[in-house]
A tleap script that builds the chain and sets N, CA, C and O, in Angstrom:
source leaprc.protein.ff14SB
mol = sequence {
  NMET SER ASP ALA ALA ARG SER LEU PHE LEU
  VAL CYS TYR ASP ILE ALA GLU PRO LYS ARG
  LEU ARG LYS VAL HIE LYS PHE LEU LEU GLY
  TYR LYS ALA GLY GLY GLN LYS SER PHE PHE
  GLU CYS TRP LEU THR ALA GLY GLU LEU ALA
  GLN VAL ARG GLN GLY LEU GLN GLU ARG LEU
  ASP ASN GLU GLU ASP ARG ALA HIE ILE PHE
  GLN LEU ASP PRO ARG GLN ARG ILE ARG GLN
  ILE GLY THR ALA LYS PRO VAL ALA GLU ASN
  PHE MET ILE CLEU
}
set mol.1.N position { 19.119 -9.175 22.331 }
set mol.1.CA position { 18.413 -8.026 22.144 }
set mol.1.C position { 18.089 -7.743 23.716 }
set mol.1.O position { 18.064 -8.605 24.595 }
set mol.2.N position { 17.879 -6.539 23.857 }
set mol.2.CA position { 17.454 -6.439 25.240 }
set mol.2.C position { 15.795 -6.070 25.324 }
set mol.2.O position { 15.169 -5.639 24.356 }
set mol.3.N position { 15.304 -6.277 26.432 }
set mol.3.CA position { 14.086 -6.271 26.905 }
set mol.3.C position { 13.319 -4.809 26.366 }
set mol.3.O position { 12.172 -4.657 25.947 }
set mol.4.N position { 14.318 -3.906 26.534 }
set mol.4.CA position { 13.888 -2.469 26.153 }
set mol.4.C position { 13.498 -2.362 24.916 }
set mol.4.O position { 12.622 -1.561 24.592 }
set mol.5.N position { 14.029 -3.063 24.165 }
set mol.5.CA position { 13.647 -2.831 22.477 }
set mol.5.C position { 12.541 -3.663 22.281 }
set mol.5.O position { 12.174 -3.728 21.108 }
set mol.6.N position { 12.006 -4.214 22.966 }
set mol.6.CA position { 10.623 -5.040 22.745 }
set mol.6.C position { 9.477 -4.365 23.274 }
set mol.6.O position { 9.549 -3.753 24.340 }
set mol.7.N position { 8.191 -4.450 22.453 }
set mol.7.CA position { 6.946 -4.079 22.893 }
set mol.7.C position { 6.092 -4.771 23.221 }
set mol.7.O position { 6.398 -5.944 23.006 }
set mol.8.N position { 4.841 -4.623 23.781 }
set mol.8.CA position { 3.897 -5.482 23.931 }
set mol.8.C position { 2.828 -5.662 22.878 }
set mol.8.O position { 2.266 -4.596 22.627 }
set mol.9.N position { 2.462 -6.511 22.311 }
set mol.9.CA position { 1.291 -6.573 21.480 }
set mol.9.C position { 0.383 -7.607 21.556 }
set mol.9.O position { 0.764 -8.745 21.832 }
set mol.10.N position { -0.848 -7.326 21.330 }
set mol.10.CA position { -1.962 -8.183 21.135 }
set mol.10.C position { -2.358 -8.844 19.764 }
set mol.10.O position { -3.103 -8.191 19.033 }
set mol.11.N position { -1.990 -9.901 19.413 }
set mol.11.CA position { -2.231 -10.406 18.287 }
set mol.11.C position { -3.600 -11.195 17.821 }
set mol.11.O position { -3.620 -12.415 17.983 }
set mol.12.N position { -4.624 -10.606 17.307 }
set mol.12.CA position { -6.091 -11.430 17.404 }
set mol.12.C position { -6.094 -11.730 15.862 }
set mol.12.O position { -5.495 -11.130 14.969 }
set mol.13.N position { -6.926 -12.815 15.787 }
set mol.13.CA position { -7.255 -13.420 14.463 }
set mol.13.C position { -8.653 -14.285 14.158 }
set mol.13.O position { -8.807 -15.343 14.767 }
set mol.14.N position { -9.301 -13.998 13.556 }
set mol.14.CA position { -10.349 -14.593 13.026 }
set mol.14.C position { -10.472 -15.110 11.504 }
set mol.14.O position { -10.858 -14.437 10.548 }
set mol.15.N position { -10.039 -16.512 11.491 }
set mol.15.CA position { -9.947 -17.154 9.909 }
set mol.15.C position { -10.899 -18.157 9.751 }
set mol.15.O position { -11.099 -19.087 10.532 }
set mol.16.N position { -11.666 -17.853 8.367 }
set mol.16.CA position { -12.773 -18.611 8.192 }
set mol.16.C position { -12.832 -20.008 7.877 }
set mol.16.O position { -13.824 -20.696 8.115 }
set mol.17.N position { -11.611 -20.505 7.258 }
set mol.17.CA position { -10.929 -21.648 6.744 }
set mol.17.C position { -10.099 -22.534 7.748 }
set mol.17.O position { -9.048 -22.121 8.238 }
set mol.18.N position { -10.540 -23.569 7.982 }
set mol.18.CA position { -9.956 -24.336 9.016 }
set mol.18.C position { -8.319 -24.682 8.585 }
set mol.18.O position { -7.543 -24.757 9.538 }
set mol.19.N position { -7.878 -24.849 7.511 }
set mol.19.CA position { -6.683 -25.126 7.096 }
set mol.19.C position { -5.855 -23.883 7.032 }
set mol.19.O position { -4.652 -24.104 7.169 }
set mol.20.N position { -6.225 -22.505 6.842 }
set mol.20.CA position { -5.780 -21.457 7.175 }
set mol.20.C position { -5.469 -21.031 8.498 }
set mol.20.O position { -4.350 -20.634 8.824 }
set mol.21.N position { -6.574 -21.119 9.362 }
set mol.21.CA position { -6.260 -21.111 10.639 }
set mol.21.C position { -5.469 -21.778 11.494 }
set mol.21.O position { -5.205 -21.344 12.616 }
set mol.22.N position { -4.896 -23.223 10.885 }
set mol.22.CA position { -3.888 -23.909 11.478 }
set mol.22.C position { -2.467 -23.251 11.256 }
set mol.22.O position { -1.533 -23.109 12.045 }
set mol.23.N position { -2.631 -22.831 9.693 }
set mol.23.CA position { -1.291 -22.380 9.275 }
set mol.23.C position { -1.145 -20.779 10.283 }
set mol.23.O position { -0.051 -20.563 10.805 }
set mol.24.N position { -1.905 -20.096 10.416 }
set mol.24.CA position { -1.958 -18.796 11.183 }
set mol.24.C position { -1.494 -19.294 12.557 }
set mol.24.O position { -0.457 -18.876 13.072 }
set mol.25.N position { -2.414 -20.334 13.220 }
set mol.25.CA position { -1.986 -20.678 14.513 }
set mol.25.C position { -0.636 -21.255 14.920 }
set mol.25.O position { -0.177 -21.007 16.035 }
set mol.26.N position { 0.080 -22.102 13.948 }
set mol.26.CA position { 0.898 -22.557 14.142 }
set mol.26.C position { 2.318 -21.290 13.713 }
set mol.26.O position { 3.442 -21.386 14.206 }
set mol.27.N position { 1.990 -20.420 12.932 }
set mol.27.CA position { 2.887 -19.187 12.722 }
set mol.27.C position { 3.123 -18.592 14.002 }
set mol.27.O position { 4.278 -18.541 14.425 }
set mol.28.N position { 2.280 -18.191 14.591 }
set mol.28.CA position { 2.075 -17.243 15.569 }
set mol.28.C position { 2.378 -17.862 16.977 }
set mol.28.O position { 2.332 -17.167 17.992 }
set mol.29.N position { 2.681 -19.168 16.997 }
set mol.29.CA position { 3.304 -19.925 18.195 }
set mol.29.C position { 4.564 -19.673 18.591 }
set mol.29.O position { 5.050 -19.815 19.713 }
set mol.30.N position { 5.220 -19.167 17.275 }
set mol.30.CA position { 6.580 -18.929 17.428 }
set mol.30.C position { 6.943 -17.429 18.119 }
set mol.30.O position { 8.083 -17.204 18.526 }
set mol.31.N position { 6.069 -16.619 18.194 }
set mol.31.CA position { 6.300 -15.497 18.520 }
set mol.31.C position { 5.361 -14.972 20.191 }
set mol.31.O position { 5.634 -13.951 20.822 }
set mol.32.N position { 4.546 -15.736 20.481 }
set mol.32.CA position { 3.469 -15.746 21.692 }
set mol.32.C position { 4.446 -15.903 22.790 }
set mol.32.O position { 5.380 -16.704 22.836 }
set mol.33.N position { 4.064 -14.938 23.750 }
set mol.33.CA position { 4.669 -15.226 25.123 }
set mol.33.C position { 3.424 -15.683 25.973 }
set mol.33.O position { 3.634 -16.408 26.945 }
set mol.34.N position { 1.897 -15.227 25.604 }
set mol.34.CA position { 0.854 -16.011 26.402 }
set mol.34.C position { -0.290 -15.689 25.498 }
set mol.34.O position { -0.185 -15.041 24.456 }
set mol.35.N position { -1.208 -16.111 25.904 }
set mol.35.CA position { -2.500 -15.937 25.112 }
set mol.35.C position { -3.562 -16.900 25.168 }
set mol.35.O position { -3.460 -17.693 26.104 }
set mol.36.N position { -4.555 -17.043 24.414 }
set mol.36.CA position { -5.714 -18.189 24.512 }
set mol.36.C position { -6.262 -18.098 23.305 }
set mol.36.O position { -6.661 -17.023 22.858 }
set mol.37.N position { -6.333 -19.218 22.661 }
set mol.37.CA position { -6.939 -19.576 21.242 }
set mol.37.C position { -6.625 -18.496 20.196 }
set mol.37.O position { -5.523 -18.578 19.655 }
set mol.38.N position { -7.301 -17.672 19.901 }
set mol.38.CA position { -6.936 -16.585 18.854 }
set mol.38.C position { -6.509 -15.278 19.371 }
set mol.38.O position { -6.407 -14.296 18.636 }
set mol.39.N position { -6.254 -15.258 20.653 }
set mol.39.CA position { -5.788 -14.116 21.042 }
set mol.39.C position { -4.372 -14.354 21.638 }
set mol.39.O position { -4.210 -14.979 22.687 }
set mol.40.N position { -3.229 -13.754 20.819 }
set mol.40.CA position { -1.686 -13.971 21.464 }
set mol.40.C position { -1.255 -12.772 21.899 }
set mol.40.O position { -1.518 -11.772 21.232 }
set mol.41.N position { -0.490 -12.674 23.142 }
set mol.41.CA position { 0.382 -11.487 23.652 }
set mol.41.C position { 1.715 -11.824 23.290 }
set mol.41.O position { 2.306 -12.815 23.719 }
set mol.42.N position { 2.192 -10.970 22.480 }
set mol.42.CA position { 3.627 -11.112 21.874 }
set mol.42.C position { 4.567 -9.759 22.238 }
set mol.42.O position { 4.240 -8.603 21.971 }
set mol.43.N position { 5.777 -10.162 22.890 }
set mol.43.CA position { 6.794 -9.126 23.316 }
set mol.43.C position { 7.718 -9.274 21.800 }
set mol.43.O position { 8.405 -10.249 21.497 }
set mol.44.N position { 7.538 -8.163 21.062 }
set mol.44.CA position { 8.197 -7.940 19.902 }
set mol.44.C position { 9.016 -6.947 19.486 }
set mol.44.O position { 8.649 -5.868 19.952 }
set mol.45.N position { 9.970 -6.869 18.803 }
set mol.45.CA position { 11.098 -6.184 18.467 }
set mol.45.C position { 10.099 -5.390 17.174 }
set mol.45.O position { 8.965 -5.714 16.820 }
set mol.46.N position { 10.990 -4.233 16.630 }
set mol.46.CA position { 10.344 -3.762 15.356 }
set mol.46.C position { 10.392 -4.802 14.226 }
set mol.46.O position { 9.466 -4.948 13.428 }
set mol.47.N position { 11.481 -5.486 14.207 }
set mol.47.CA position { 11.653 -6.524 13.020 }
set mol.47.C position { 10.977 -7.645 13.315 }
set mol.47.O position { 10.712 -8.418 12.395 }
set mol.48.N position { 10.593 -7.926 14.581 }
set mol.48.CA position { 9.825 -9.038 14.442 }
set mol.48.C position { 8.396 -8.868 14.242 }
set mol.48.O position { 7.736 -9.683 13.597 }
set mol.49.N position { 7.905 -7.832 14.776 }
set mol.49.CA position { 6.308 -7.069 14.380 }
set mol.49.C position { 6.447 -7.099 12.789 }
set mol.49.O position { 5.463 -7.654 12.298 }
set mol.50.N position { 7.345 -6.682 11.865 }
set mol.50.CA position { 7.515 -6.301 10.711 }
set mol.50.C position { 7.380 -8.027 10.191 }
set mol.50.O position { 6.700 -8.154 9.172 }
set mol.51.N position { 7.895 -9.214 10.723 }
set mol.51.CA position { 7.647 -10.518 10.368 }
set mol.51.C position { 6.286 -10.758 10.781 }
set mol.51.O position { 5.560 -11.230 9.906 }
set mol.52.N position { 5.829 -10.567 11.785 }
set mol.52.CA position { 4.373 -10.834 11.816 }
set mol.52.C position { 3.544 -10.455 10.923 }
set mol.52.O position { 2.868 -11.360 10.434 }
set mol.53.N position { 3.313 -9.083 10.425 }
set mol.53.CA position { 2.570 -8.383 9.665 }
set mol.53.C position { 2.558 -9.336 8.205 }
set mol.53.O position { 1.640 -9.815 7.540 }
set mol.54.N position { 4.069 -9.351 8.067 }
set mol.54.CA position { 4.195 -10.285 6.781 }
set mol.54.C position { 3.901 -11.450 6.624 }
set mol.54.O position { 3.483 -11.830 5.530 }
set mol.55.N position { 4.032 -12.221 7.575 }
set mol.55.CA position { 3.357 -13.513 7.434 }
set mol.55.C position { 2.107 -13.676 7.777 }
set mol.55.O position { 1.596 -14.725 7.386 }
set mol.56.N position { 1.438 -12.938 8.407 }
set mol.56.CA position { -0.079 -12.884 8.508 }
set mol.56.C position { -0.662 -12.335 7.214 }
set mol.56.O position { -1.722 -12.732 6.732 }
set mol.57.N position { 0.082 -11.430 6.713 }
set mol.57.CA position { -0.639 -11.199 5.211 }
set mol.57.C position { -0.278 -12.126 4.086 }
set mol.57.O position { -0.937 -11.990 3.055 }
set mol.58.N position { 0.709 -13.096 4.113 }
set mol.58.CA position { 0.876 -14.279 3.266 }
set mol.58.C position { -0.029 -15.551 3.702 }
set mol.58.O position { -0.133 -16.430 2.847 }
set mol.59.N position { -0.734 -15.760 5.006 }
set mol.59.CA position { -1.235 -16.472 5.487 }
set mol.59.C position { -3.087 -16.178 5.138 }
set mol.59.O position { -3.897 -17.038 4.793 }
set mol.60.N position { -3.328 -14.814 5.350 }
set mol.60.CA position { -4.668 -14.668 5.383 }
set mol.60.C position { -5.356 -14.289 4.081 }
set mol.60.O position { -4.755 -13.585 3.270 }
set mol.61.N position { -6.539 -14.707 3.855 }
set mol.61.CA position { -7.716 -14.306 2.787 }
set mol.61.C position { -8.103 -13.008 2.739 }
set mol.61.O position { -8.731 -12.731 3.761 }
set mol.62.N position { -8.029 -12.347 2.201 }
set mol.62.CA position { -8.269 -10.817 2.700 }
set mol.62.C position { -9.767 -10.572 2.493 }
set mol.62.O position { -10.230 -9.619 3.120 }
set mol.63.N position { -10.476 -11.173 1.831 }
set mol.63.CA position { -11.600 -11.334 1.525 }
set mol.63.C position { -12.768 -11.736 2.716 }
set mol.63.O position { -13.860 -11.223 2.961 }
set mol.64.N position { -11.931 -13.063 3.443 }
set mol.64.CA position { -12.807 -14.046 4.548 }
set mol.64.C position { -12.212 -13.853 5.914 }
set mol.64.O position { -12.964 -14.011 6.875 }
set mol.65.N position { -10.960 -13.532 6.120 }
set mol.65.CA position { -10.176 -13.498 7.255 }
set mol.65.C position { -9.671 -12.122 7.939 }
set mol.65.O position { -9.164 -11.264 7.216 }
set mol.66.N position { -9.784 -11.945 9.094 }
set mol.66.CA position { -9.070 -10.735 9.662 }
set mol.66.C position { -8.175 -10.951 10.727 }
set mol.66.O position { -8.295 -11.895 11.508 }
set mol.67.N position { -7.226 -10.053 10.788 }
set mol.67.CA position { -6.377 -10.055 11.922 }
set mol.67.C position { -5.796 -8.681 12.504 }
set mol.67.O position { -5.251 -7.974 11.656 }
set mol.68.N position { -5.825 -8.156 13.897 }
set mol.68.CA position { -5.713 -7.191 14.433 }
set mol.68.C position { -4.442 -7.426 15.138 }
set mol.68.O position { -4.285 -8.462 15.785 }
set mol.69.N position { -3.420 -6.424 15.043 }
set mol.69.CA position { -2.623 -6.001 15.984 }
set mol.69.C position { -2.431 -4.900 16.822 }
set mol.69.O position { -2.171 -3.822 16.287 }
set mol.70.N position { -2.519 -4.982 18.167 }
set mol.70.CA position { -2.603 -3.673 18.956 }
set mol.70.C position { -1.643 -3.847 19.817 }
set mol.70.O position { -1.466 -4.914 20.406 }
set mol.71.N position { -0.782 -2.589 20.004 }
set mol.71.CA position { -0.005 -2.495 20.816 }
set mol.71.C position { -0.429 -2.318 22.279 }
set mol.71.O position { -1.435 -1.616 22.378 }
set mol.72.N position { 0.031 -2.732 23.353 }
set mol.72.CA position { -0.288 -2.675 24.725 }
set mol.72.C position { 0.516 -1.581 25.356 }
set mol.72.O position { 1.542 -1.226 24.776 }
set mol.73.N position { 0.157 -0.989 26.510 }
set mol.73.CA position { 1.099 -0.367 27.354 }
set mol.73.C position { 1.378 -1.265 28.191 }
set mol.73.O position { 0.361 -1.574 28.811 }
set mol.74.N position { 2.596 -2.045 28.626 }
set mol.74.CA position { 3.001 -2.832 29.905 }
set mol.74.C position { 3.150 -2.001 31.156 }
set mol.74.O position { 3.541 -2.658 32.121 }
set mol.75.N position { 2.897 -0.495 31.418 }
set mol.75.CA position { 3.053 0.054 32.610 }
set mol.75.C position { 1.567 0.076 33.000 }
set mol.75.O position { 1.255 0.496 34.114 }
set mol.76.N position { 0.593 -0.378 32.095 }
set mol.76.CA position { -1.048 -0.141 32.825 }
set mol.76.C position { -1.274 -1.354 33.722 }
set mol.76.O position { -0.903 -2.521 33.592 }
set mol.77.N position { -2.010 -0.729 34.696 }
set mol.77.CA position { -2.093 -1.814 35.680 }
set mol.77.C position { -3.114 -3.216 35.153 }
set mol.77.O position { -4.028 -3.085 34.338 }
set mol.78.N position { -2.826 -4.219 35.647 }
set mol.78.CA position { -3.446 -5.569 35.096 }
set mol.78.C position { -4.677 -5.661 35.964 }
set mol.78.O position { -4.657 -5.890 37.174 }
set mol.79.N position { -6.010 -5.409 35.044 }
set mol.79.CA position { -7.518 -5.678 35.578 }
set mol.79.C position { -7.754 -6.991 34.974 }
set mol.79.O position { -7.554 -7.171 33.773 }
set mol.80.N position { -8.266 -8.128 35.934 }
set mol.80.CA position { -8.543 -9.257 35.454 }
set mol.80.C position { -9.909 -9.506 35.841 }
set mol.80.O position { -10.466 -9.058 36.843 }
set mol.81.N position { -10.413 -10.284 34.930 }
set mol.81.CA position { -11.904 -10.760 35.240 }
set mol.81.C position { -11.954 -12.545 34.877 }
set mol.81.O position { -11.506 -13.120 33.885 }
set mol.82.N position { -12.519 -13.002 35.824 }
set mol.82.CA position { -12.599 -14.494 35.817 }
set mol.82.C position { -10.970 -15.124 36.255 }
set mol.82.O position { -10.322 -14.602 37.162 }
set mol.83.N position { -10.515 -16.180 35.541 }
set mol.83.CA position { -9.388 -16.862 36.239 }
set mol.83.C position { -8.110 -16.718 35.403 }
set mol.83.O position { -7.605 -17.634 34.754 }
set mol.84.N position { -7.614 -15.387 35.496 }
set mol.84.CA position { -6.289 -15.303 34.570 }
set mol.84.C position { -5.203 -15.949 35.521 }
set mol.84.O position { -5.235 -15.909 36.751 }
set mol.85.N position { -4.098 -16.637 34.627 }
set mol.85.CA position { -3.049 -17.176 35.463 }
set mol.85.C position { -1.964 -16.186 35.157 }
set mol.85.O position { -1.883 -15.928 33.956 }
set mol.86.N position { -1.067 -15.537 35.971 }
set mol.86.CA position { -0.024 -14.919 35.621 }
set mol.86.C position { 0.908 -15.874 35.169 }
set mol.86.O position { 0.948 -17.035 35.578 }
set mol.87.N position { 1.770 -15.309 34.198 }
set mol.87.CA position { 2.820 -16.190 33.470 }
set mol.87.C position { 3.811 -15.665 33.728 }
set mol.87.O position { 4.759 -16.431 33.901 }
set mol.88.N position { 4.046 -14.389 33.857 }
set mol.88.CA position { 5.464 -13.452 34.238 }
set mol.88.C position { 5.074 -12.364 34.842 }
set mol.88.O position { 3.855 -12.281 34.991 }
set mol.89.N position { 5.624 -11.612 35.187 }
set mol.89.CA position { 5.370 -10.302 35.905 }
set mol.89.C position { 4.790 -9.376 34.890 }
set mol.89.O position { 3.825 -8.672 35.188 }
set mol.90.N position { 5.183 -9.352 34.035 }
set mol.90.CA position { 4.809 -8.348 33.027 }
set mol.90.C position { 3.317 -8.486 32.293 }
set mol.90.O position { 2.576 -7.548 31.998 }
set mol.91.N position { 3.043 -10.100 32.047 }
set mol.91.CA position { 1.684 -10.251 31.340 }
set mol.91.C position { 1.147 -11.786 31.649 }
set mol.91.O position { 1.788 -12.752 32.063 }
set mol.92.N position { 0.072 -11.698 31.384 }
set mol.92.CA position { -1.049 -12.857 31.841 }
set mol.92.C position { -1.531 -13.621 30.722 }
set mol.92.O position { -1.777 -13.015 29.679 }
set mol.93.N position { -1.740 -15.146 30.805 }
set mol.93.CA position { -2.950 -15.511 30.145 }
set mol.93.C position { -4.285 -15.560 30.492 }
set mol.93.O position { -4.537 -16.084 31.576 }
set mol.94.N position { -5.261 -15.110 29.783 }
set mol.94.CA position { -6.612 -14.920 30.212 }
set mol.94.C position { -7.547 -15.967 29.846 }
set mol.94.O position { -8.730 -15.882 30.176 }
savepdb mol mol.pdb
quit
């Protein structure tokens, strides 16, 4: 799959129960390109985005947990605060 078919997303979550938190974290490790704690930068195809949405839906408790998926514009200039570490040209771990 070409890089042109991928888009940059920020996946963030707040999970109330430790067991669910570990499950969500472990699940998202398979998709992340960078990130920190509960904020993962993911380069995803449309199919992978659908898998992430479905996987989160299966692992979250809608009454106690929340997750957000934001599409980012990789053309935007990177503005860092603190000690961000470049991982590759297109994204950073903050």
